[in-house]
N, CA, C and O of each residue as an XYZ file, in Angstrom:
628
protein
N       0.872     -1.075      0.085
C       0.060     -0.112      0.136
C       0.665      0.954      0.085
O       1.742      0.982      0.682
N       0.258      2.071     -0.557
C       1.508      3.433     -0.859
C       1.098      4.028     -0.109
O      -0.085      4.049      0.230
N       2.562      5.068      0.618
C       2.497      6.383      1.494
C       0.967      7.308      1.446
O       0.621      7.588      0.298
N       0.132      7.750      2.447
C      -0.538      9.149      2.608
C      -1.968      8.422      2.032
O      -3.033      8.927      1.678
N      -1.599      7.285      2.085
C      -3.174      6.456      1.467
C      -4.056      6.869      2.565
O      -3.607      7.143      3.678
N      -5.885      6.942      2.136
C      -6.633      7.191      2.576
C      -7.369      5.799      3.025
O      -7.292      4.837      2.261
N      -8.061      5.690      4.225
C      -8.363      4.553      4.630
C      -9.369      4.254      3.512
O      -9.428      3.033      3.368
N     -10.103      4.838      2.749
C     -10.659      4.225      0.841
C      -9.952      3.749      0.776
O     -10.177      2.626      1.229
N      -8.149      3.950      0.129
C      -6.938      3.045     -0.185
C      -7.408      1.731      0.202
O      -7.666      0.784     -0.542
N      -7.514      1.823      1.938
C      -7.588      0.769      2.473
C      -8.205     -0.588      1.743
O      -7.846     -1.658      1.252
N      -9.651      0.387      2.076
C     -10.728     -0.689      1.580
C     -10.771     -1.044      0.015
O     -11.385     -2.053     -0.335
N     -10.254     -0.390     -0.747
C     -10.030     -0.296     -1.743
C      -8.678     -1.850     -1.997
O      -8.965     -2.856     -2.646
N      -7.885     -1.722     -1.598
C      -6.455     -2.570     -1.174
C      -6.998     -3.763     -0.905
O      -6.507     -4.719     -1.505
N      -8.737     -4.157      0.556
C      -8.576     -5.156      1.342
C      -9.724     -5.881      0.358
O     -10.280     -6.890      0.791
N     -10.020     -5.449     -0.750
C     -11.037     -5.439     -1.849
C     -10.233     -6.593     -2.747
O     -10.502     -7.674     -3.270
N      -9.050     -5.683     -2.606
C      -8.368     -6.311     -4.289
C      -7.367     -7.729     -3.357
O      -7.483     -8.794     -3.963
N      -6.803     -7.797     -2.536
C      -6.322     -8.717     -1.335
C      -7.551    -10.203     -1.512
O      -7.327    -11.388     -1.757
N      -8.592     -9.602     -1.309
C      -9.907    -10.147     -1.230
C      -9.638    -11.112     -2.370
O      -9.492    -12.334     -2.379
N      -9.622    -10.440     -3.072
C     -10.238    -10.608     -5.141
C      -8.906    -11.660     -5.392
O      -8.716    -12.414     -6.346
N      -8.242    -11.480     -4.445
C      -6.721    -12.769     -4.867
C      -6.691    -12.940     -4.728
O      -5.924    -13.745     -5.257
N      -7.406    -13.639     -2.580
C      -7.523    -14.750     -2.070
C      -8.569    -16.041     -2.596
O      -8.480    -17.266     -2.502
N      -9.593    -15.120     -3.193
C     -10.979    -15.867     -4.593
C     -10.593    -16.943     -4.878
O     -10.938    -18.104     -4.655
N      -9.219    -16.046     -5.821
C      -8.588    -16.612     -7.123
C      -7.875    -17.562     -6.954
O      -7.627    -18.297     -7.910
N      -7.253    -17.857     -5.469
C      -6.071    -18.607     -5.180
C      -7.018    -20.381     -4.766
O      -6.724    -21.559     -4.970
N      -7.966    -19.812     -4.249
C      -9.425    -21.051     -3.946
C      -9.871    -21.682     -5.045
O     -10.074    -22.896     -5.088
N     -10.058    -20.845     -6.045
C     -10.320    -21.542     -7.461
C      -9.583    -22.042     -8.068
O      -9.840    -23.008     -8.787
N      -8.460    -21.514     -7.939
C      -6.992    -22.363     -8.304
C      -6.470    -23.646     -7.402
O      -5.548    -24.322     -7.859
N      -7.003    -23.957     -6.231
C      -6.972    -24.953     -5.312
C      -7.880    -25.881     -5.525
O      -7.653    -27.089     -5.449
N      -9.173    -25.271     -5.857
C     -10.378    -25.684     -6.704
C     -10.562    -26.824     -8.021
O     -11.380    -27.688     -8.338
N      -9.377    -26.304     -8.527
C      -9.577    -26.810     -9.955
C      -8.331    -27.370    -10.506
O      -7.199    -26.896    -10.414
N      -8.545    -27.977    -10.835
C      -7.356    -29.097    -11.415
C      -6.178    -27.806    -12.140
O      -6.486    -27.751    -13.331
N      -5.532    -27.253    -11.990
C      -4.334    -26.903    -12.769
C      -4.414    -27.558    -14.799
O      -4.247    -26.653    -15.616
N      -4.505    -28.113    -15.023
C      -4.925    -29.146    -16.272
C      -5.947    -28.875    -17.050
O      -5.998    -28.863    -18.280
N      -7.174    -28.548    -15.870
C      -8.326    -27.739    -16.499
C      -8.542    -26.025    -17.060
O      -9.507    -25.405    -17.507
N      -7.402    -25.748    -16.827
C      -7.675    -24.425    -16.592
C      -6.349    -23.632    -17.380
O      -5.189    -23.470    -17.003
N      -7.171    -23.151    -18.842
C      -5.998    -22.303    -19.925
C      -5.656    -21.479    -19.429
O      -5.985    -20.584    -18.651
N      -3.925    -22.340    -20.658
C      -2.778    -21.864    -20.100
C      -2.404    -20.590    -20.258
O      -1.236    -20.330    -19.967
N      -3.492    -19.232    -20.866
C      -2.666    -18.684    -20.993
C      -4.113    -17.952    -19.878
O      -5.038    -17.884    -20.688
N      -4.545    -17.535    -18.787
C      -5.056    -17.631    -17.466
C      -4.150    -17.581    -16.330
O      -3.749    -16.571    -15.751
N      -3.830    -19.018    -16.040
C      -3.006    -19.486    -14.772
C      -1.874    -19.565    -15.328
O      -1.984    -20.064    -16.448
N      -0.489    -19.212    -14.967
C       1.016    -20.244    -15.518
C       1.430    -19.625    -13.707
O       1.238    -18.639    -12.995
N       2.194    -21.178    -13.657
C       3.076    -20.607    -12.201
C       4.279    -21.024    -12.996
O       4.709    -21.946    -13.687
N       4.594    -19.809    -12.508
C       6.495    -19.418    -12.756
C       7.307    -18.597    -11.848
O       6.949    -17.614    -11.200
N       8.439    -19.149    -11.908
C       9.423    -18.532    -10.478
C       8.903    -18.372     -9.415
O       9.114    -17.259     -8.933
N       8.030    -19.326     -8.578
C       7.272    -19.327     -7.347
C       6.463    -18.892     -7.332
O       6.012    -18.821     -6.188
N       5.560    -18.239     -8.438
C       4.752    -17.221     -8.634
C       3.858    -17.495     -9.730
O       4.173    -17.961    -10.824
N       2.293    -17.037     -9.186
C       1.471    -17.317    -10.184
C       0.815    -15.968    -10.679
O       0.498    -14.979    -10.017
N       0.687    -16.247    -12.220
C       0.746    -15.307    -13.186
C      -0.942    -15.611    -13.528
O      -1.504    -16.674    -13.793
N      -1.495    -14.188    -13.402
C      -2.885    -14.423    -14.505
C      -2.705    -13.377    -16.043
O      -2.437    -12.189    -16.224
N      -3.066    -14.750    -17.111
C      -2.741    -13.141    -17.971
C      -3.888    -12.113    -18.051
O      -4.932    -12.466    -17.502
N      -3.872    -10.826    -18.677
C      -4.223     -9.452    -18.506
C      -5.222     -9.581    -19.782
O      -6.371    -10.020    -19.737
N      -4.400     -9.012    -21.156
C      -4.802     -8.880    -22.560
C      -3.176     -7.925    -22.733
O      -2.204     -7.430    -22.162
N      -4.014     -8.234    -24.240
C      -2.597     -8.043    -25.085
C      -2.456     -7.452    -25.799
O      -2.950     -8.062    -26.748
N      -1.907     -6.099    -26.339
C      -1.798     -5.322    -27.599
C      -1.042     -5.691    -28.427
O       0.100     -5.230    -28.428
N      -1.487     -6.737    -29.490
C      -0.952     -6.768    -30.344
C      -1.148     -6.493    -31.566
O      -2.304     -6.702    -31.932
N      -0.051     -5.878    -32.777
C      -0.120     -4.940    -33.953
C       1.156     -5.142    -34.115
O       2.046     -4.960    -33.285
N       1.330     -5.891    -36.247
C       2.893     -5.017    -36.834
C       3.631     -5.565    -35.686
O       4.171     -4.583    -35.176
N       3.880     -6.408    -35.143
C       5.259     -7.616    -34.676
C       5.567     -7.066    -33.583
O       6.678     -6.824    -33.111
N       4.401     -6.846    -33.137
C       4.659     -6.384    -31.729
C       3.520     -7.029    -30.472
O       2.335     -6.705    -30.542
N       3.970     -7.866    -29.454
C       2.753     -8.426    -28.085
C       2.272     -7.914    -26.729
O       1.725     -8.481    -25.783
N       2.745     -6.360    -26.999
C       2.885     -6.102    -25.696
C       1.817     -7.108    -24.714
O       0.897     -7.779    -25.182
N       2.076     -7.050    -23.695
C       1.248     -7.524    -23.210
C       1.198     -7.622    -21.243
O       2.205     -7.194    -20.678
N       0.072     -8.156    -20.375
C       0.125     -7.638    -19.074
C      -0.540     -8.231    -18.592
O      -1.705     -8.332    -18.974
N      -0.011     -8.929    -17.448
C      -0.121    -10.417    -16.911
C      -0.473     -9.414    -14.961
O      -0.286     -8.202    -14.863
N      -0.973    -10.308    -13.701
C      -0.982    -10.117    -12.351
C      -0.384    -11.362    -11.896
O      -0.515    -12.517    -12.302
N       0.652    -10.594    -10.480
C       0.769    -11.600    -10.407
C      -0.111    -11.658     -8.940
O      -1.010    -10.854     -8.697
N       0.346    -12.857     -7.912
C      -0.281    -12.912     -6.625
C       0.100    -12.264     -5.475
O      -0.336    -12.291     -4.324
N       1.327    -11.462     -6.207
C       2.458    -10.931     -4.795
C       2.171     -9.689     -4.890
O       2.982     -8.853     -4.491
N       0.778     -9.265     -5.520
C       0.006     -7.720     -6.195
C       1.322     -6.660     -7.132
O       1.556     -5.492     -6.820
N       1.807     -7.170     -7.919
C       2.226     -6.898     -8.731
C       1.807     -6.814     -9.972
O       0.587     -6.941    -10.071
N       2.748     -6.537    -11.599
C       2.250     -6.834    -13.019
C       3.381     -7.009    -13.228
O       4.294     -6.597    -12.513
N       3.516     -7.763    -14.425
C       4.201     -8.251    -15.524
C       3.819     -7.686    -16.518
O       2.674     -7.779    -16.960
N       5.328     -6.577    -17.337
C       4.464     -5.721    -18.300
C       5.423     -6.483    -19.179
O       6.448     -7.041    -18.785
N       5.016     -6.444    -20.288
C       5.958     -7.098    -21.418
C       5.798     -6.331    -22.652
O       4.655     -6.307    -23.109
N       6.581     -5.791    -23.193
C       6.829     -4.182    -24.145
C       7.972     -4.678    -24.742
O       8.639     -5.709    -24.657
N       8.012     -3.373    -25.536
C       8.962     -3.118    -26.059
C      10.689     -2.840    -25.695
O      10.907     -1.861    -24.981
N      11.507     -3.393    -26.006
C      12.766     -2.823    -24.977
C      13.404     -1.510    -25.660
O      13.420     -1.335    -26.878
N      13.964     -0.547    -24.641
C      14.079      0.654    -24.610
C      16.070      0.700    -24.635
O      16.786      0.330    -23.704
N      16.478      1.185    -25.798
C      18.154      0.403    -26.621
C      18.984      1.953    -25.073
O      19.048      3.153    -24.805
N      19.359      0.637    -24.651
C      20.598      1.636    -23.795
C      19.946      1.501    -22.089
O      20.622      1.502    -21.060
N      18.227      1.375    -22.220
C      17.214      1.290    -20.753
C      17.164     -0.413    -20.458
O      16.282     -1.143    -20.911
N      18.262     -0.855    -19.635
C      18.160     -2.138    -19.318
C      16.291     -2.215    -18.738
O      15.423     -2.898    -19.282
N      16.129     -1.443    -17.710
C      14.972     -0.774    -16.702
C      13.309     -1.257    -17.540
O      12.271     -1.873    -17.295
N      14.021     -0.428    -18.703
C      13.000     -0.118    -19.131
C      11.988     -0.770    -20.549
O      12.545     -1.582    -21.288
N      11.044     -0.507    -20.740
C      10.071     -0.780    -21.710
C       8.790      0.353    -21.430
O       8.172      0.971    -20.563
N       8.967      0.013    -23.352
C       7.809      0.829    -24.187
C       5.718      0.332    -24.846
O       5.273     -0.219    -25.853
N       5.226      0.790    -23.882
C       3.898     -0.177    -23.938
C       2.662      0.911    -24.844
O       2.838      2.106    -24.606
N       1.636      0.632    -25.692
C       1.178      1.102    -26.124
C       0.187      1.670    -25.565
O      -0.173      0.981    -24.610
N      -0.632      2.879    -25.723
C      -1.791      3.311    -24.727
C      -2.718      2.501    -24.217
O      -3.089      2.683    -23.057
N      -3.215      1.536    -24.944
C      -4.198      0.869    -24.840
C      -3.526     -0.685    -24.057
O      -4.452     -1.492    -23.977
N      -2.417     -1.176    -23.580
C      -2.900     -1.828    -22.784
C      -2.692     -1.285    -21.566
O      -2.281     -2.196    -20.847
N      -2.774     -0.082    -20.842
C      -3.764     -0.090    -19.328
C      -5.145     -0.109    -19.744
O      -5.751      0.895    -19.370
N      -5.715     -0.797    -20.290
C      -7.164     -1.352    -20.314
C      -7.435     -2.657    -19.446
O      -8.375     -3.224    -18.891
N      -5.997     -2.814    -19.661
C      -6.044     -3.955    -19.171
C      -6.455     -4.050    -17.729
O      -7.317     -4.841    -17.344
N      -6.025     -3.495    -17.206
C      -5.429     -3.567    -15.901
C      -6.437     -4.125    -14.918
O      -7.583     -4.239    -15.352
N      -6.209     -4.484    -13.694
C      -7.294     -4.801    -13.184
C      -7.869     -3.336    -12.327
O      -7.240     -2.504    -11.673
N      -9.415     -3.456    -12.677
C     -10.423     -2.621    -11.972
C      -9.830     -1.631    -10.846
O      -9.058     -2.397    -10.270
N      -9.784     -1.083    -10.554
C      -9.453     -0.075     -9.273
C      -7.483     -0.062     -8.746
O      -6.981      0.398     -7.721
N      -6.818     -0.752     -9.920
C      -5.110     -0.257    -10.212
C      -4.849      0.436    -10.972
O      -5.489      1.040    -11.832
N      -3.303      0.367    -10.535
C      -2.029      1.228    -11.257
C      -1.154      0.867    -11.293
O      -0.598      0.444    -10.280
N      -0.620      0.855    -12.432
C       1.133      0.861    -12.024
C       1.199      1.610    -10.858
O       0.092      1.807    -10.355
N       2.163      2.100    -10.256
C       2.875      1.831     -8.751
C       4.402      2.353     -9.407
O       5.517      2.519     -8.912
N       3.779      2.527    -10.892
C       5.943      3.705    -11.081
C       5.363      4.822    -12.113
O       4.382      4.355    -12.691
N       5.639      6.062    -12.499
C       6.238      6.756    -13.521
C       5.656      6.379    -14.437
O       6.078      5.245    -14.663
N       4.457      6.801    -15.567
C       4.732      6.099    -17.082
C       5.521      7.990    -17.754
O       5.742      9.133    -17.352
N       5.603      7.381    -18.603
C       6.544      8.424    -19.323
C       5.841      8.601    -20.442
O       5.832      7.578    -21.126
N       5.018      9.843    -21.077
C       4.105      9.668    -22.281
C       5.324     10.117    -23.567
O       5.875     11.217    -23.615
N       5.589      8.822    -24.674
C       6.392      9.566    -25.294
C       5.837     10.339    -27.110
O       6.391     10.621    -28.172
N       4.438     10.390    -26.511
C       3.516     11.565    -27.582
C       3.575     11.077    -28.989
O       3.487     11.899    -29.901
N       3.721      9.770    -29.249
C       3.295      9.299    -30.782
C       2.173      7.660    -30.419
O       1.839      6.733    -31.156
N       1.849      8.005    -28.745
C       0.752      6.653    -28.346
C       1.484      5.510    -27.457
O       0.827      4.469    -27.470
N       2.340      5.454    -26.902
C       3.476      4.568    -26.025
C       3.506      5.794    -24.632
O       3.502      7.025    -24.628
N       3.529      4.987    -23.777
C       4.581      4.972    -22.656
C       5.482      4.195    -22.133
O       5.460      2.965    -22.156
N       6.618      5.150    -21.457
C       7.483      4.116    -21.341
C       7.555      4.521    -19.691
O       7.228      5.555    -19.109
N       8.251      2.976    -19.095
C       7.608      2.667    -17.909
C       9.471      2.127    -17.110
O      10.411      2.092    -17.904
N       9.709      1.811    -15.772
C      10.867      1.570    -15.393
C      10.051      0.335    -14.335
O       9.107      0.511    -13.565
N      10.748     -0.815    -14.613
C      10.550     -1.730    -12.631
C      11.860     -3.196    -12.998
O      12.810     -2.927    -13.733
N      11.789     -3.941    -12.687
C      12.639     -5.061    -12.187
C      12.208     -5.487    -13.259
O      11.037     -5.816    -13.449
N      13.559     -5.548    -14.492
C      13.613     -7.287    -15.638
C      13.367     -8.540    -14.925
O      14.037     -8.853    -13.941
N      12.310     -9.353    -15.452
C      12.041    -10.399    -15.611
C      13.599    -11.327    -15.912
O      13.898    -11.214    -17.100
N      14.190    -11.826    -15.455
C      15.459    -12.533    -15.778
C      15.118    -13.686    -15.838
O      15.193    -14.253    -16.928
N      14.623    -14.407    -14.652
C      14.628    -15.865    -14.893
C      14.058    -16.880    -16.817
O      13.158    -16.665    -17.629
N      14.909    -17.659    -16.754
C      14.455    -18.289    -18.303
C      13.346    -19.070    -18.299
O      12.708    -19.039    -19.351
N      12.972    -19.681    -17.532
C      11.434    -20.400    -16.802
C       9.932    -20.050    -17.544
O       9.083    -20.631    -18.220
N      10.263    -18.294    -16.775
C       9.546    -17.501    -16.983
C       9.161    -17.196    -18.013
O       8.139    -17.670    -18.510
N      10.280    -15.886    -18.846
C      10.311    -15.853    -20.213
C      10.426    -16.438    -21.571
O      10.532    -15.800    -22.618
N      10.375    -18.463    -21.353
C      10.048    -19.470    -21.982
C       8.876    -19.063    -22.158
O       8.511    -18.786    -23.300
N       7.704    -18.884    -20.684
C       6.699    -20.002    -20.909
C       5.489    -18.552    -21.119
O       4.281    -18.668    -21.327
N       6.272    -17.250    -20.986
C       5.396    -16.143    -22.082
C       6.057    -15.725    -23.851
O       5.450    -15.027    -24.664
N       6.606    -15.990    -23.940
C       7.066    -16.056    -24.989
C       7.378    -15.024    -25.353
O       6.514    -14.252    -25.769
N       8.828    -14.631    -25.318
C       9.069    -12.755    -25.055
C      10.102    -12.570    -26.487
O      11.311    -12.782    -26.398
N       9.552    -12.214    -27.595
C      10.865    -12.082    -28.758
C      12.057    -11.314    -27.740
O      12.265    -10.985    -26.573
N      12.592    -11.299    -28.964
C      14.189    -10.767    -28.741
C      14.046     -9.309    -28.305
O      14.618     -8.835    -27.323
N      13.280     -8.684    -29.076
C      13.345     -6.976    -29.086
C      12.211     -6.162    -27.982
O      11.814     -5.009    -27.816
N      11.882     -8.011    -27.135
C      11.423     -7.206    -26.118
C      11.318     -7.522    -25.141
O      11.478     -8.740    -25.219
N      11.015     -7.102    -23.434
C      11.462     -7.444    -23.008
C      10.810     -7.584    -21.703
O      10.511     -6.450    -21.327
N      10.376     -8.662    -20.655
C       9.101     -8.549    -19.134
C       9.961     -7.560    -17.944
O      11.093     -7.617    -17.463
N       9.154     -6.934    -17.820
C       9.448     -6.210    -15.797
C       8.676     -6.396    -15.284
O       7.597     -6.775    -15.739
N       9.006     -6.154    -13.883
C       7.765     -5.692    -12.691
C       7.593     -5.205    -12.356
O       8.435     -4.307    -12.361
N       6.712     -5.013    -11.788
C       6.348     -3.715    -11.284
C       5.137     -3.728    -10.293
O       4.199     -4.514    -10.429
N       5.217     -2.829     -9.312
C       4.179     -2.809     -8.485
C       2.710     -2.349     -8.427
O       2.320     -1.222     -8.733
N       2.274     -2.933     -8.179
C       0.857     -2.031     -8.373
C      -0.246     -2.149     -7.389
O      -0.831     -2.959     -6.669
N      -0.196     -0.323     -7.916
C      -1.016      0.486     -6.628
C      -2.855      0.520     -6.895
O      -3.513     -0.161     -7.681
N      -3.306      1.545     -5.946
C      -4.131      1.660     -6.264
C      -4.748      3.295     -6.175
O      -4.615      4.253     -5.413
N      -5.655      2.914     -7.699
C      -6.165      4.409     -7.963
C      -6.835      5.201     -7.067
O      -7.580      4.595     -6.297
N      -6.780      6.221     -6.974
C      -7.378      7.010     -5.383
C      -7.580      8.354     -7.185
O      -6.617      8.577     -7.920
N      -8.538      8.767     -7.346
C      -8.885      9.913     -8.426
C      -9.925     10.948     -7.601
O     -10.907     10.441     -7.061
N      -9.728     12.268     -7.514
C      -9.763     12.787     -7.489
C     -10.785     13.513     -7.958
O     -10.706     14.736     -7.843
N     -11.808     12.994     -8.503
C     -13.249     13.378     -8.647
C     -14.259     12.783     -7.392
O     -15.430     13.034     -7.109
N     -13.033     11.691     -6.657
C     -14.118     10.751     -5.851
C     -14.312     11.588     -4.226
O     -13.463     11.499     -3.338
N     -15.330     12.213     -4.127
C     -15.121     12.488     -2.590
C     -14.740     12.385     -1.679
O     -14.602     13.395     -0.989
N     -14.425     11.320     -1.264
C     -13.642     10.553     -0.256
C     -11.873     11.139     -0.912
O     -11.453     12.241     -0.561
N     -11.279     10.491     -1.577
C      -9.744     10.790     -2.277
C      -9.432     11.726     -1.503
O     -10.179     12.703     -1.442
N      -8.348     11.670     -0.781
C      -7.555     12.446     -0.367
C      -6.325     13.745     -1.452
O      -5.259     13.345     -1.918
N      -6.765     15.038     -1.612
C      -5.856     15.061     -2.514
C      -5.039     15.800     -1.954
O      -5.390     16.534     -1.030
N      -2.949     15.720     -2.701
C      -2.084     16.927     -2.198
C      -0.920     15.144     -1.571
O       0.311     15.157     -1.613
N      -1.802     13.800     -1.045
C      -1.282     13.401     -0.620
C      -0.355     11.912     -1.480
O       0.473     11.254     -0.850
């Protein structure tokens, strides 16, 4: 949970946590072989859920959620910046409701954002995600969306 969060944020966080617990219960109750491969993958000791993909012209930016409260973002490599990826705007539409990337997005002015995270380097993970050489997977923290137009939002925190 981010610093300066409100009680409303805590409620949202608890809802998200409950959602993840429900997901874990569903996984425990269902044999993994009966779940679609794209829905759930267990890699590097973590479970991931496919959220969405924005494919066009030899690109496959993809978004996954993890059970650790993070996102794995597959995006285009940024030359000279090993912890950055470039993603199209539309990939943000796949974020889980009420959440956001808890990192700064830099608008490139050409329909894409740059974001920074921890590179995913485990070969097993990268093989399961089918990451082409011109792309990179990074892990970024999942934040709680706080909208300034909601009465309970605390502005300036």
